[in-house]
N, C-alpha and C positions, 0 to 999 in steps of 0.2 A: 174371358176368364183366361188365368195363368197356367202353364204347362202342367204343374205338379199340381194345383187344383183337379185341370180334370183327368190326373191319372189315380188320381184319390177316389174320383167321382166313379172313374171305369170300374176299381178293387172293387167298390164295394157292393157295383150288379154283377161281378165273373166275368167281367172284360179286363185284357189286359193292353194299353197302349206301349208302341215301340218306336226312336223313335229313330230315322236313319239318311240315308241320301238318297234322294229319287233317281230310280232306272226305269226307264223306258224301254221298249221291244220298239224293233226295228226291224223287220222284213224276221224276226224271230233269232235276231240279237239283240241283249242288251247296251245301249246307249250308259253312259254312263256323265253323273249329272254332279256339279256342288250342290243343287238346292237340298235344303231339306226336309224333311216331309215324314207322313206317319201309319202304320200300318193298326189297324184292332184286330186281338183275336179274344175266340169267344176260348175263355179260361173250361167251358165244363166237355167240350166237345176237341176242346188244341186245333184245331184251327182259323186262321183270318177271315175274318168275317167280308173286310174289300181292302183292297189298298194293296195287294200286291199280286201277281200276276204266278209266282211257283212259291208260293210260301214262305222267301226267303231272302231279298233282298229289295223291294220296290221298291214304296213307301209314299205311294203314292197321294194321298190324302195331306190336304194342308190341317192343322189344327184346328179353325173352323169349322171343315170338313169334319171330324172327329167331335166335336165340342155339339157340332148339329146333329150327329149318330146318335150321341150317350146320351141327349135331351128324348128322340124319338123313343130310345130301350126304355128312361124312366118315364116317359107317356104312356107305352103299353102295360108298365107293370101299375101304373097308377102310383108312383113316387113323387114326390116335390123334387124337382133337379136345383 
């Protein structure tokens, strides 16, 4: 599924998908990367579901990870993805 459709599917059930650079932690310090990743935010709680250590920078999920997460959320709600 393409990025645009993922964004739409996420919004339809109350989530936001954010694209950014991957930042990993090593001994508590960020290691910056040129790799692109994603985070997912639960809009009802305004918190990241996963994909971030500190809620700001990390974008640790791939687009495929986001798609799998959304499929599971649609399934929980008995909706068709």
